[in-house]
N, CA, C and O of each residue as an XYZ file, in Angstrom:
976
protein
N       1.062     -1.300     -0.237
C      -0.157      0.302      0.268
C       1.016      1.142     -0.008
O       2.150      0.994      0.446
N       0.611      1.998     -0.772
C       1.330      3.146     -1.155
C       0.696      4.333     -0.149
O      -0.495      4.587      0.028
N       1.908      4.999      0.473
C       1.809      5.972      1.470
C       0.721      7.181      0.880
O       0.686      7.638     -0.262
N       0.003      7.474      1.847
C      -1.342      8.812      1.330
C      -0.736      9.919      2.940
O      -0.210      9.705      4.032
N      -1.252     11.125      2.126
C      -0.733     12.602      3.026
C      -0.513     12.479      4.524
O       0.283     13.009      5.299
N      -1.856     11.268      4.712
C      -1.715     10.921      6.710
C      -0.697     10.669      6.724
O       0.109     11.452      7.227
N      -0.427      9.862      6.359
C       1.127      8.801      6.530
C       2.063     10.309      6.666
O       2.613     10.868      7.615
N       1.881     10.711      4.782
C       3.451     11.971      5.313
C       2.973     13.182      6.405
O       3.917     13.616      7.066
N       2.225     13.529      6.569
C       2.035     14.350      7.632
C       2.740     13.570      9.291
O       3.709     13.879      9.984
N       1.849     12.642      9.394
C       2.574     11.905     10.366
C       3.943     11.469     10.371
O       4.263     11.330     11.552
N       4.874     11.195      9.634
C       6.040     11.147      9.637
C       6.978     12.330      9.044
O       8.140     12.121      8.696
N       6.370     13.541      8.973
C       7.138     14.450      8.842
C       6.873     15.107     10.227
O       7.011     16.326     10.324
N       6.486     14.338     11.348
C       5.972     14.732     13.050
C       6.829     14.503     13.275
O       7.593     15.391     13.655
N       7.383     12.772     13.162
C       8.509     12.598     13.455
C       9.695     12.651     13.046
O      10.483     11.808     13.475
N      10.114     13.585     12.173
C      11.388     14.571     11.823
C      11.306     15.413     12.180
O      12.343     16.030     11.937
N      10.271     16.295     12.991
C      10.414     17.618     13.541
C      10.701     17.219     15.324
O      11.399     17.924     16.054
N       9.925     15.830     15.811
C      10.446     15.584     16.817
C      11.358     15.020     17.817
O      11.849     15.289     18.913
N      11.347     13.783     16.596
C      12.565     12.918     16.611
C      12.080     11.896     17.911
O      11.486     10.949     17.395
N      12.098     11.818     18.672
C      11.352     10.789     19.896
C      10.545     11.479     20.861
O      10.690     12.269     21.794
N       9.247     10.593     19.999
C       7.520     10.622     20.612
C       7.409      9.432     22.192
O       7.719      8.246     22.075
N       7.003      9.932     23.343
C       5.982      8.881     23.660
C       5.207      8.473     23.537
O       4.780      9.239     22.673
N       4.196      7.541     23.699
C       3.051      6.533     23.090
C       1.864      7.499     23.006
O       1.258      7.587     21.938
N       1.421      8.376     24.277
C       0.890      9.406     24.405
C       0.910     10.187     22.877
O       0.011      9.942     22.072
N       1.691     10.869     22.643
C       2.148     11.843     21.482
C       1.637     10.991     20.180
O       0.841     11.479     19.378
N       2.115      9.811     20.063
C       2.091      9.488     18.459
C       0.886      8.680     18.378
O       0.582      8.086     17.344
N      -0.048      8.629     19.808
C      -1.563      7.949     19.207
C      -2.428      9.530     18.870
O      -3.442      9.561     18.172
N      -1.826     10.741     19.488
C      -2.286     11.926     19.294
C      -1.803     12.943     17.857
O      -2.356     13.902     17.319
N      -0.843     12.396     17.643
C       0.042     12.498     15.768
C      -0.859     11.431     15.179
O      -1.345     11.902     14.151
N      -1.299     10.169     15.394
C      -1.879      9.476     14.532
C      -2.976     10.279     13.906
O      -3.054     10.732     12.764
N      -4.029     10.370     15.185
C      -5.468     10.586     15.080
C      -5.439     12.272     14.281
O      -6.146     12.571     13.318
N      -4.584     13.075     14.869
C      -4.593     14.482     14.074
C      -4.463     13.985     12.280
O      -5.349     14.190     11.451
N      -3.313     13.399     12.043
C      -2.954     12.897     10.636
C      -4.147     12.024      9.900
O      -4.278     11.862      8.687
N      -4.718     11.671     10.622
C      -5.851     10.731      9.815
C      -6.786     11.777      9.533
O      -7.305     11.948      8.430
N      -7.077     12.763     10.976
C      -8.444     13.436     10.776
C      -7.985     14.751      9.997
O      -9.009     15.421      9.867
N      -7.017     15.353      9.480
C      -6.883     16.182      9.137
C      -6.621     16.098      7.198
O      -6.304     16.966      6.385
N      -6.945     14.598      7.054
C      -7.529     14.435      5.743
C      -8.665     13.311      5.325
O      -8.693     12.548      4.359
N      -9.574     13.495      6.395
C     -11.035     12.703      6.637
C     -10.726     11.404      6.906
O     -11.839     10.877      6.923
N     -10.049     10.683      7.092
C     -10.097      9.752      7.202
C     -10.290      8.706      8.856
O      -9.831      9.226      9.873
N     -10.909      7.420      8.966
C     -10.889      7.499     10.453
C      -9.567      6.830     10.796
O      -8.706      6.388     10.035
N      -9.626      6.869     12.407
C      -8.143      6.164     12.496
C      -8.384      5.900     14.198
O      -8.227      6.458     15.284
N      -9.013      4.300     13.422
C      -9.374      3.724     14.711
C      -7.980      3.249     15.748
O      -7.038      3.038     14.984
N      -7.616      3.051     17.004
C      -6.789      2.818     18.000
C      -6.177      1.336     17.485
O      -5.000      1.008     17.641
N      -7.034      0.645     16.949
C      -6.084     -0.834     16.270
C      -5.940     -0.790     15.012
O      -5.798     -1.823     14.357
N      -5.953      0.410     14.472
C      -5.796      0.343     13.260
C      -4.011      1.393     13.073
O      -3.723      2.025     12.056
N      -3.261      1.307     14.113
C      -2.143      2.481     14.203
C      -1.089      1.632     13.453
O      -0.621      1.988     12.371
N      -0.715      0.400     14.138
C       0.029     -0.497     13.733
C       0.498     -1.055     12.623
O       1.649     -1.464     12.470
N      -0.643     -1.092     11.590
C      -1.118     -0.551     10.182
C      -0.697      0.134      9.475
O      -0.240     -0.214      8.386
N      -0.741      1.468      9.961
C      -0.396      2.600      9.529
C       0.913      2.967      9.891
O       1.322      3.947      9.269
N       1.674      2.493     10.684
C       3.376      2.806     10.385
C       3.828      2.028      9.621
O       4.625      2.291      8.721
N       3.188      0.545      9.997
C       3.621     -0.524      8.755
C       3.955     -0.323      7.538
O       5.032     -0.686      7.066
N       3.023      0.302      6.888
C       2.746      1.458      5.442
C       3.947      2.597      5.612
O       4.431      3.073      4.585
N       4.357      2.968      6.732
C       5.476      3.996      6.122
C       6.386      3.431      6.346
O       7.346      3.981      5.806
N       6.811      2.082      7.186
C       8.262      1.694      7.248
C       8.200      0.974      6.303
O       9.207      0.301      6.521
N       7.703      0.502      5.211
C       7.683      0.214      4.132
C       7.985      0.642      3.090
O       8.467      0.171      2.060
N       7.580      1.851      3.512
C       7.771      3.243      2.132
C       9.284      3.834      2.282
O       9.935      4.167      1.292
N       9.733      3.925      3.484
C      10.702      4.528      3.984
C      12.006      3.573      4.109
O      13.143      4.011      4.285
N      11.597      1.903      3.964
C      12.952      1.439      4.241
C      13.864      1.768      3.085
O      14.945      2.169      3.517
N      13.812      1.742      1.823
C      13.979      2.035      1.012
C      15.773      2.787      0.990
O      16.839      2.451      0.474
N      15.341      3.848      1.794
C      16.164      5.383      1.927
C      16.557      5.194      3.561
O      16.709      6.137      4.338
N      16.693      3.718      3.918
C      17.074      3.465      5.037
C      16.670      4.079      6.774
O      17.075      4.020      7.934
N      15.854      4.524      6.130
C      15.031      4.812      7.593
C      13.898      3.882      7.703
O      13.326      3.286      6.790
N      13.505      3.832      9.832
C      12.525      3.220      9.677
C      11.908      4.098     11.216
O      12.690      4.657     11.984
N      10.438      4.066     11.427
C      10.293      4.410     12.634
C      10.218      3.038     13.874
O       9.738      1.943     13.582
N      10.879      3.420     15.481
C      10.942      2.198     15.762
C      10.557      1.849     17.228
O       9.481      2.400     16.997
N      10.445      1.490     18.385
C      10.053      1.460     19.276
C      11.642      1.327     20.161
O      12.549      0.568     19.818
N      11.675      2.184     21.249
C      12.493      2.329     22.457
C      12.107      2.496     23.704
O      10.951      2.847     23.941
N      13.117      2.246     24.814
C      12.372      2.262     26.044
C      12.976      2.983     26.721
O      14.198      2.859     26.630
N      12.536      3.865     27.527
C      13.158      4.782     29.039
C      13.627      3.697     29.888
O      12.937      2.915     30.543
N      15.124      3.767     29.772
C      15.448      3.177     31.020
C      15.492      3.884     32.423
O      15.971      3.470     33.479
N      14.887      5.014     32.148
C      14.492      5.681     33.570
C      13.482      5.376     34.308
O      13.412      5.167     35.519
N      12.378      5.362     33.150
C      10.972      5.178     33.583
C      10.619      4.082     33.171
O       9.613      3.771     33.809
N      10.863      3.352     32.497
C       9.770      1.956     31.601
C       9.358      2.514     30.911
O       8.326      1.888     30.671
N       9.361      3.621     30.100
C       8.059      4.399     29.416
C       8.587      3.827     28.005
O       9.801      3.738     27.826
N       7.599      3.407     26.918
C       7.955      3.240     25.893
C       7.833      4.351     24.693
O       6.758      4.867     24.389
N       9.029      4.638     24.078
C       8.847      6.220     22.986
C       9.611      5.430     21.598
O      10.515      4.602     21.484
N       8.937      5.990     20.874
C       8.972      6.012     19.436
C      10.377      6.562     18.616
O      11.159      7.073     19.418
N      10.619      6.568     17.929
C      11.501      7.406     17.418
C      12.065      7.060     15.645
O      12.229      5.941     15.157
N      12.232      8.154     15.086
C      12.960      7.725     13.569
C      13.874      7.542     13.079
O      14.533      8.526     12.745
N      14.496      5.890     12.719
C      16.246      5.811     12.856
C      16.393      5.707     11.518
O      15.535      5.338     10.716
N      17.843      6.143     11.230
C      18.572      6.161     10.222
C      19.345      4.222     10.384
O      20.226      3.724     11.086
N      18.753      3.887      9.709
C      18.960      2.105     10.135
C      20.546      1.999      9.227
O      21.349      1.178      9.672
N      20.873      2.644      8.255
C      22.024      2.584      7.519
C      23.293      2.995      8.422
O      24.248      2.273      8.708
N      23.087      4.223      8.769
C      24.322      4.756      9.773
C      23.843      5.082     10.976
O      22.934      5.841     11.311
N      24.718      4.274     11.695
C      24.499      3.736     13.273
C      25.356      4.380     13.998
O      25.175      4.898     15.100
N      26.574      4.329     13.174
C      27.794      5.127     13.986
C      27.900      6.438     14.709
O      27.030      7.265     14.439
N      28.434      6.628     15.216
C      28.627      7.663     16.080
C      28.703      8.622     15.337
O      28.082      9.669     15.525
N      29.565      8.381     14.273
C      30.475      9.535     13.679
C      29.272     10.440     12.500
O      29.499     11.522     11.959
N      28.610      9.996     12.424
C      27.132     10.333     12.060
C      26.978     11.687     12.264
O      26.606     12.461     11.382
N      27.427     12.207     14.126
C      26.833     13.111     14.401
C      27.991     14.015     14.013
O      28.035     15.020     14.722
N      28.702     13.961     13.320
C      29.882     15.271     12.943
C      29.440     15.891     12.543
O      29.517     16.737     13.434
N      28.843     16.398     11.714
C      28.082     17.465     11.189
C      27.432     18.626     12.183
O      27.305     19.826     11.942
N      27.188     18.139     12.971
C      26.461     18.831     14.553
C      27.727     18.639     15.468
O      27.408     19.185     16.524
N      28.523     18.329     15.549
C      29.636     18.529     16.802
C      30.743     18.532     16.732
O      31.147     17.624     16.005
N      31.676     19.273     17.244
C      33.693     19.420     17.106
C      34.186     18.168     16.698
O      33.144     17.739     16.201
N      34.903     17.378     16.561
C      35.861     16.087     16.673
C      36.214     15.640     18.147
O      36.419     14.454     18.406
N      36.305     17.120     19.566
C      36.606     17.322     20.673
C      35.547     16.767     20.979
O      35.621     15.791     21.725
N      34.203     17.228     20.485
C      32.918     17.587     20.929
C      32.411     15.391     20.853
O      31.668     14.779     21.620
N      32.834     15.103     20.201
C      32.608     13.716     19.894
C      33.733     12.690     20.728
O      33.279     11.751     21.380
N      34.729     12.850     20.686
C      34.981     12.603     21.429
C      34.976     12.339     23.557
O      35.219     11.422     24.340
N      34.482     13.986     23.640
C      33.799     13.787     25.020
C      32.984     13.165     24.981
O      32.985     12.305     25.862
N      31.601     13.147     23.857
C      30.468     12.120     23.826
C      31.144     10.398     24.075
O      31.081      9.696     25.085
N      31.623     10.178     23.050
C      32.095      8.872     23.290
C      32.630      8.368     24.380
O      32.506      7.171     24.640
N      33.461      9.420     25.357
C      33.983      8.995     26.715
C      32.676      9.155     27.518
O      32.924      8.787     28.667
N      31.217      9.601     27.392
C      30.392      9.818     28.595
C      30.012      8.085     27.992
O      30.161      7.348     28.967
N      29.573      7.223     26.698
C      29.178      6.875     26.353
C      29.845      5.277     27.362
O      29.247      4.398     27.983
N      31.488      5.563     27.061
C      32.082      4.247     27.178
C      32.173      4.254     28.966
O      32.295      3.132     29.459
N      32.110      5.688     30.152
C      31.809      5.348     31.358
C      30.193      5.036     31.640
O      29.825      4.123     32.379
N      29.432      5.793     31.046
C      28.343      4.862     31.449
C      27.908      3.404     31.462
O      27.339      2.640     32.242
N      28.497      3.366     30.098
C      28.164      1.835     29.611
C      28.863      0.577     30.496
O      28.511     -0.593     30.649
N      29.989      1.331     30.997
C      30.828      0.261     31.684
C      30.557      0.717     32.789
O      31.278      0.148     33.608
N      29.986      1.349     33.207
C      29.853      1.433     35.053
C      28.286      0.548     35.357
O      27.231      0.485     34.725
N      28.839     -0.151     36.836
C      27.730     -0.915     37.566
C      26.328     -0.806     37.659
O      25.523     -1.711     37.882
N      26.027      0.897     37.385
C      24.446      1.572     37.401
C      24.324      1.721     35.855
O      23.218      1.261     35.570
N      25.003      2.188     34.631
C      24.527      2.171     33.612
C      24.326      3.965     33.564
O      23.512      4.333     32.716
N      25.010      5.108     34.413
C      24.417      5.927     34.807
C      25.858      7.081     35.271
O      26.634      6.265     35.767
N      26.341      8.025     35.331
C      27.515      8.270     35.679
C      27.231      9.867     35.679
O      26.782     10.613     34.808
N      27.777     10.143     37.323
C      27.309     12.084     37.862
C      28.101     13.059     37.156
O      29.217     12.786     36.714
N      27.427     14.455     37.008
C      28.153     15.253     36.662
C      29.001     15.743     36.801
O      29.376     16.526     35.928
N      29.844     15.524     38.105
C      31.387     15.446     38.520
C      32.402     14.863     37.383
O      33.253     15.298     36.607
N      31.686     13.367     37.820
C      32.482     12.454     37.095
C      32.550     12.882     35.493
O      33.606     12.981     34.868
N      31.317     13.101     34.980
C      31.320     13.510     33.325
C      32.632     14.181     33.328
O      33.706     13.855     32.824
N      32.134     15.590     34.290
C      33.474     16.949     33.968
C      34.688     16.826     33.804
O      35.454     17.442     33.062
N      34.985     15.419     35.031
C      36.078     15.130     34.936
C      36.804     14.680     33.614
O      37.965     14.996     33.355
N      35.983     13.891     32.786
C      36.491     13.318     31.251
C      37.387     14.354     30.475
O      38.352     14.039     29.780
N      36.963     15.552     30.677
C      37.717     15.958     29.733
C      38.828     16.073     29.678
O      39.419     16.362     28.638
N      39.670     15.767     31.371
C      41.212     15.120     31.523
C      41.764     13.942     30.190
O      42.885     13.559     29.855
N      40.478     13.656     29.719
C      41.096     12.461     28.736
C      40.615     12.705     26.981
O      40.583     11.937     26.020
N      40.198     14.525     27.205
C      39.992     14.975     25.845
C      41.190     15.767     25.317
O      41.586     16.272     26.368
N      42.324     16.358     24.013
C      42.919     17.001     24.351
C      41.916     18.406     24.091
O      40.884     18.489     23.425
N      42.648     19.469     24.890
C      42.664     21.356     24.552
C      41.036     20.661     24.853
O      40.390     20.130     23.950
N      40.635     20.758     26.001
C      38.972     20.779     26.698
C      38.657     21.285     27.559
O      38.515     20.433     28.436
N      38.309     22.725     28.109
C      37.650     22.882     28.982
C      36.988     22.564     29.882
O      37.170     21.445     29.402
N      36.167     22.344     31.034
C      35.053     21.814     32.080
C      34.422     22.903     31.455
O      33.367     22.499     30.968
N      34.627     24.347     31.206
C      33.745     24.897     30.553
C      32.746     24.293     29.084
O      31.600     23.898     28.871
N      33.582     24.447     28.582
C      33.185     23.497     27.124
C      32.993     22.223     27.656
O      33.909     22.009     26.861
N      32.824     21.522     28.008
C      31.988     20.004     28.421
C      30.698     20.665     29.114
O      29.655     20.363     28.535
N      30.590     21.269     29.917
C      29.305     22.180     30.981
C      28.361     22.606     29.547
O      27.215     22.191     29.718
N      28.441     22.974     28.841
C      27.991     23.730     27.689
C      27.791     22.536     26.842
O      26.607     22.298     26.606
N      28.841     21.552     26.216
C      28.396     20.277     25.899
C      27.322     18.983     26.500
O      26.652     18.170     25.865
N      27.467     19.165     27.835
C      26.231     18.145     28.630
C      25.414     18.981     28.235
O      24.794     18.193     27.521
N      24.906     19.891     28.101
C      23.739     20.806     27.859
C      22.902     20.662     26.790
O      21.710     20.380     26.664
N      24.024     20.985     25.868
C      23.605     20.525     24.569
C      23.561     18.940     24.148
O      23.666     18.973     22.922
N      23.485     17.916     24.451
C      23.387     16.936     24.415
C      22.594     16.705     25.187
O      21.547     16.594     24.551
N      22.414     16.557     26.175
C      20.696     16.982     27.283
C      19.627     17.753     26.170
O      18.586     17.104     26.059
N      19.650     18.584     25.604
C      18.575     19.624     25.131
C      18.312     18.458     23.525
O      17.202     18.342     23.006
N      19.348     17.862     23.091
C      19.098     17.442     21.634
C      18.877     15.694     21.438
O      18.947     14.991     20.431
N      18.417     15.180     23.686
C      18.089     14.145     23.832
C      19.040     13.269     23.616
O      18.664     12.141     23.296
N      20.026     13.442     23.689
C      21.285     12.620     23.556
C      21.588     11.686     25.087
O      21.889     10.498     25.208
N      21.403     12.591     25.986
C      21.531     12.459     27.344
C      20.179     12.646     28.332
O      19.354     13.514     28.048
N      20.032     11.920     29.317
C      18.794     11.935     30.457
C      19.965     12.336     31.449
O      21.103     11.881     31.555
N      19.389     13.212     32.052
C      19.916     14.191     33.627
C      18.521     13.755     34.621
O      17.417     14.193     34.299
N      18.627     13.157     35.438
C      17.711     13.713     36.765
C      18.141     14.744     37.695
O      19.197     15.374     37.646
N      17.082     14.858     38.662
C      17.203     15.962     39.420
C      18.111     15.763     40.420
O      18.262     16.622     41.289
N      19.021     14.283     40.414
C      20.112     14.582     40.988
C      21.779     14.733     40.711
O      22.846     14.547     41.297
N      21.101     15.336     39.025
C      22.551     15.510     37.931
C      23.184     14.309     37.503
O      24.393     14.397     37.289
N      22.343     12.621     37.241
C      22.909     11.993     37.365
C      22.864     11.605     35.210
O      21.784     11.765     34.642
N      23.622     11.325     34.705
C      23.156     11.507     33.471
C      22.966      9.855     32.691
O      23.495      8.846     33.158
N      22.496      9.865     32.007
C      22.180      8.048     31.188
C      21.989      8.391     29.735
O      21.841      9.509     29.242
N      22.015      7.445     29.260
C      21.460      7.428     27.600
C      20.261      7.443     27.506
O      19.601      6.667     28.196
N      19.621      8.373     26.585
C      18.158      8.932     26.378
C      17.864      7.583     25.546
O      18.814      6.842     25.296
N      16.745      7.297     25.173
C      15.849      6.454     24.339
C      16.371      6.561     22.697
O      16.454      5.679     21.842
N      16.678      7.999     22.641
C      17.308      8.358     21.343
C      18.676      7.620     20.568
O      18.950      7.084     19.494
N      19.399      8.012     22.007
C      20.747      6.944     21.784
C      20.749      5.485     22.023
O      21.580      4.849     21.375
N      20.011      4.861     22.794
C      19.377      3.435     22.692
C      19.098      2.993     20.975
O      19.471      2.004     20.345
N      18.338      4.107     20.590
C      17.726      3.642     19.386
C      18.643      3.948     18.283
O      18.893      3.137     17.392
N      19.140      5.126     18.351
C      20.205      5.297     16.948
C      21.660      5.084     17.365
O      22.470      5.440     16.510
N      22.127      4.622     18.406
C      23.509      3.949     18.431
C      23.881      2.453     19.184
O      24.779      2.034     19.915
N      22.446      1.826     18.458
C      22.479      0.443     19.214
C      23.719     -0.006     19.068
O      24.708     -0.159     19.784
N      23.193     -0.307     17.134
C      24.696     -1.339     17.036
C      26.444     -0.817     16.975
O      27.435     -1.494     16.698
N      26.309      0.987     17.439
C      27.492      1.203     17.423
C      27.793      0.486     19.126
O      28.949      0.116     19.335
N      26.789      0.320     20.237
C      27.551      0.262     21.575
C      27.398     -1.491     21.393
O      27.892     -2.074     22.358
N      26.944     -2.206     20.579
C      26.984     -3.550     20.766
C      28.009     -4.337     20.025
O      28.303     -5.527     20.141
N      28.582     -3.248     19.090
C      30.092     -2.947     18.487
C      31.459     -2.608     19.332
O      32.564     -3.144     19.250
N      30.946     -1.387     20.284
C      32.234     -1.191     20.638
C      32.345     -2.082     22.124
O      33.424     -2.632     22.346
N      31.455     -2.195     22.933
C      31.437     -2.752     23.964
C      30.896     -3.749     24.196
O      29.908     -3.622     24.920
N      31.302     -5.428     23.648
C      30.249     -6.822     23.162
C      30.000     -7.273     25.014
O      29.146     -7.965     25.569
N      31.265     -6.453     25.570
C      31.416     -7.287     26.781
C      30.077     -6.926     28.266
O      29.571     -7.664     29.113
N      29.919     -5.284     27.917
C      29.246     -4.293     28.570
C      27.966     -4.371     28.242
O      27.119     -4.322     29.133
N      27.532     -4.532     26.625
C      26.069     -4.330     26.370
C      24.983     -5.489     25.587
O      24.914     -6.061     24.499
N      24.432     -5.449     26.499
C      23.607     -6.879     26.592
C      22.482     -6.514     26.396
O      22.264     -5.303     26.409
N      21.118     -7.689     26.086
C      19.802     -7.454     25.818
C      19.222     -7.477     27.132
O      20.005     -7.295     28.064
N      18.369     -7.608     27.318
C      17.026     -7.713     28.245
C      16.449     -8.936     28.636
O      15.279     -8.826     29.001
N      16.825     -9.825     28.659
C      16.435    -11.128     28.445
C      14.596    -11.658     28.708
O      13.970    -12.717     28.687
N      14.225     -9.855     29.001
C      13.060    -10.605     28.966
C      12.142     -9.494     27.443
O      11.472     -9.961     26.522
N      12.423     -8.229     27.668
C      12.252     -7.648     26.548
C      13.265     -7.480     25.078
O      13.160     -6.593     24.230
N      13.893     -8.212     25.091
C      14.582     -8.270     24.407
C      15.640     -7.246     23.561
O      16.226     -7.422     22.493
N      15.633     -6.229     24.397
C      15.928     -4.702     24.094
C      17.535     -4.841     25.028
O      17.893     -5.408     26.060
N      18.426     -3.647     23.595
C      19.500     -3.040     24.630
C      19.395     -3.273     25.751
O      18.197     -3.519     25.888
N      20.357     -3.460     27.653
C      20.065     -2.688     28.320
C      21.368     -2.446     28.929
O      22.241     -3.314     28.949
N      21.486     -1.506     29.332
C      22.099     -0.740     29.646
C      22.481     -0.448     30.968
O      23.525     -0.708     31.566
N      20.769      0.533     31.564
C      20.511     -0.037     32.842
C      20.097     -1.065     33.237
O      19.115     -1.547     32.672
N      20.738     -1.778     34.393
C      19.527     -2.874     34.681
C      20.096     -3.693     36.145
O      20.695     -3.154     37.075
N      19.802     -4.796     36.055
C      19.692     -5.493     37.141
C      20.587     -7.477     36.752
O      20.120     -8.447     36.156
N      21.341     -7.360     37.137
C      22.206     -8.320     36.758
C      22.245     -9.791     37.447
O      22.354     -9.718     38.671
N      22.183    -11.034     36.956
C      22.301    -12.214     37.755
C      23.610    -12.403     38.103
O      24.519    -12.291     37.280
N      23.820    -12.739     39.493
C      24.756    -13.292     39.993
C      25.843    -14.204     39.562
O      27.055    -14.156     39.776
N      24.887    -15.307     38.698
C      25.725    -16.276     38.367
C      25.837    -16.224     36.795
O      26.874    -16.628     36.270
N      24.637    -15.663     35.911
C      25.118    -16.075     35.069
C      24.526    -14.913     34.224
O      23.781    -14.062     34.709
N      25.033    -14.949     32.522
C      24.786    -13.240     31.753
C      23.720    -12.783     31.499
O      23.451    -12.105     30.507
N      22.596    -13.275     32.834
C      21.052    -12.733     32.178
C      21.018    -11.359     32.892
O      21.637    -11.284     33.953
N      20.168     -9.925     32.297
C      20.319     -8.848     32.603
C      18.807     -8.390     32.498
O      18.197     -8.685     31.470
N      18.288     -7.817     33.316
C      16.817     -7.066     33.194
C      17.042     -5.890     33.403
O      17.840     -5.449     34.230
N      16.147     -5.089     32.445
C      15.785     -3.559     32.832
C      14.977     -3.918     34.463
O      14.497     -4.990     34.831
N      15.030     -2.981     34.995
C      14.038     -2.718     36.517
C      13.043     -2.994     36.172
O      12.356     -3.901     36.640
N      12.666     -2.041     35.000
C      10.835     -1.951     34.722
C      10.119     -3.995     34.402
O       9.132     -4.677     34.677
N      11.504     -4.130     33.650
C      10.898     -5.802     33.200
C      11.401     -6.344     34.591
O      10.971     -7.494     34.507
N      11.892     -6.291     35.549
C      12.241     -7.768     36.695
C      11.606     -7.229     37.785
O      12.015     -7.409     38.932
N      10.018     -6.170     37.337
C       8.971     -5.230     37.988
C       8.469     -6.159     38.041
O       8.282     -7.010     38.912
N       7.999     -5.912     36.209
C       6.750     -7.209     35.285
C       7.284     -8.550     35.519
O       6.328     -9.325     35.487
N       8.229     -9.093     35.709
C       8.419    -10.464     35.733
C       8.399    -11.067     37.088
O       7.830    -12.155     37.170
N       8.970    -10.509     38.280
C       9.106    -11.003     39.232
C       7.465    -10.602     40.119
O       7.098    -11.097     41.185
N       7.016     -9.989     39.614
C       5.572     -9.363     40.311
C       4.746    -10.581     41.180
O       4.224    -11.650     40.867
N       4.919     -9.841     42.406
C       3.712    -11.488     43.251
C       4.569    -12.490     43.951
O       4.348    -13.029     45.036
N       6.127    -12.733     42.722
C       6.342    -13.723     42.845
C       6.853    -13.888     44.417
O       7.517    -12.961     44.881
N       6.489    -15.327     45.455
C       7.151    -14.963     46.906
C       8.985    -15.362     46.556
O       9.853    -14.668     47.084
N       9.312    -16.406     45.730
C      10.669    -16.311     46.009
C      10.775    -15.942     44.315
O      10.022    -16.198     43.375
N      12.245    -15.124     44.424
C      12.734    -14.786     42.895
C      13.734    -15.797     42.381
O      14.734    -16.173     42.993
N      13.397    -16.135     41.353
C      14.702    -16.746     40.478
C      15.288    -16.172     39.644
O      14.956    -14.995     39.507
N      15.876    -16.456     39.154
C      16.472    -15.643     37.933
C      16.121    -16.608     36.655
O      16.198    -17.834     36.735
N      15.649    -15.773     35.234
C      14.771    -16.334     34.645
C      15.571    -17.045     33.268
O      14.981    -17.544     32.310
N      16.777    -16.968     33.404
C      17.897    -17.835     32.359
C      17.950    -19.334     32.277
O      17.912    -20.179     33.171
N      18.044    -19.439     31.015
C      18.148    -21.211     31.027
C      18.626    -21.470     32.123
O      19.148    -20.584     32.799
N      18.548    -22.765     32.541
C      19.151    -23.963     33.197
C      20.328    -22.900     34.885
O      21.413    -23.255     35.345
N      19.678    -21.969     35.200
C      19.990    -20.945     35.948
C      19.380    -21.421     37.429
O      19.910    -22.192     38.228
N      18.129    -20.738     37.544
C      17.470    -20.726     39.223
C      18.052    -19.902     40.072
O      17.579    -19.938     41.208
N      18.943    -19.155     39.888
C      19.640    -18.720     41.025
C      18.887    -17.976     41.747
O      18.170    -17.457     40.892
N      18.498    -17.492     42.932
C      18.052    -16.109     43.670
C      18.372    -15.574     43.138
O      19.519    -15.601     42.691
N      17.213    -14.511     42.811
C      17.523    -13.160     42.367
C      18.023    -11.859     43.664
O      17.378    -11.888     44.712
N      18.646    -11.266     43.585
C      18.627    -10.932     44.836
C      18.446     -9.377     45.363
O      18.496     -8.952     46.517
N      18.166     -8.509     43.830
C      18.148     -7.398     43.555
C      16.433     -7.202     44.396
O      15.563     -8.073     44.380
N      16.317     -5.846     45.065
C      14.782     -5.044     44.823
C      14.043     -5.041     43.486
O      14.550     -4.868     42.378
N      12.533     -5.300     43.827
C      11.768     -5.603     42.466
C      10.692     -4.674     43.258
O      10.758     -4.564     44.482
N       9.711     -4.022     42.497
C       8.918     -3.552     43.152
C       7.129     -3.829     42.268
O       6.966     -5.040     42.116
N       6.090     -3.125     41.807
C       5.075     -3.442     41.450
C       5.118     -3.076     39.875
O       5.145     -1.957     39.363
N       5.116     -3.797     39.526
C       4.830     -3.580     37.472
C       3.953     -1.994     37.173
O       2.885     -1.793     37.750
N       4.412     -1.191     36.442
C       3.241     -0.322     36.045
C       2.495     -0.570     34.720
O       3.220     -0.322     33.757
N       1.296     -0.975     34.400
C       0.548     -1.206     33.203
C       0.566      0.056     32.373
O       0.509      0.069     31.143
N       0.633      0.909     33.004
C       0.331      2.458     32.183
C       2.251      2.571     31.056
O       2.459      2.778     29.860
N       3.097      2.341     32.098
C       4.356      2.317     31.187
C       4.272      1.152     30.509
O       4.820      1.377     29.430
N       3.938      0.162     30.532
C       4.158     -1.180     29.278
C       3.769     -1.109     28.009
O       3.933     -1.832     27.026
N       3.131      0.066     28.245
C       1.252      0.309     27.006
C       2.453      0.335     25.397
O       3.261      1.203     25.068
N       2.048     -1.170     24.609
C       3.229     -0.816     23.225
C       1.458     -0.384     22.447
O       0.285     -0.505     22.803
N       2.293      0.215     21.094
C       1.331      1.068     20.229
C       1.714      0.410     18.805
O       1.302      0.959     17.783
N       2.417     -0.638     18.732
C       2.955     -1.075     17.473
C       4.291     -1.852     17.800
O       4.961     -2.338     16.889
């Protein structure tokens, strides 16, 4: 099926906003269809996106799902499937800025928590030639503003859904020992809980869902059955809504 004007308007919305949460994707879908007097049932969204992805595949683009590791919320973004290397950012960032971002990624991915503090981030300037802390502060704000990094109220940075989507292959290629898939959702897992005996790793929100109401928590890994020592909470249905 060929794309209609409603599909083009929907796609333009992704091009303008980059990453959208589920609520905004639904709103964009309904607005795009209503603009051209087309029906927009909720169950039609998956097929609607499928038509777009088929049309933009030849130009190496795809609308994909991502998960915010901070909140467990599902997000959606337009991804360039051919250019997965971090060097594709060269047109927007200087060589030194890219080098600093690479150091940030390395520190985050190889940390036990999948995060890095503001102080530790700024100290990375010592690993980059001719970069002052003032420049690093400006760059961190830019990376956060352009949705490459998330920063919480305590000043702790983590990789954003955009980074996890667009730089996924880069992360797997560069850090094969540190970058794994969540055993539950099968998506890249940087922030998560590790089994003490096997390579299994779970997003915290996936662990909450899996272990919900279990009296004895054991690793879901094949032939493992090790006790799960991490704290888990109640799963959130709202955060787990999948649109397509």
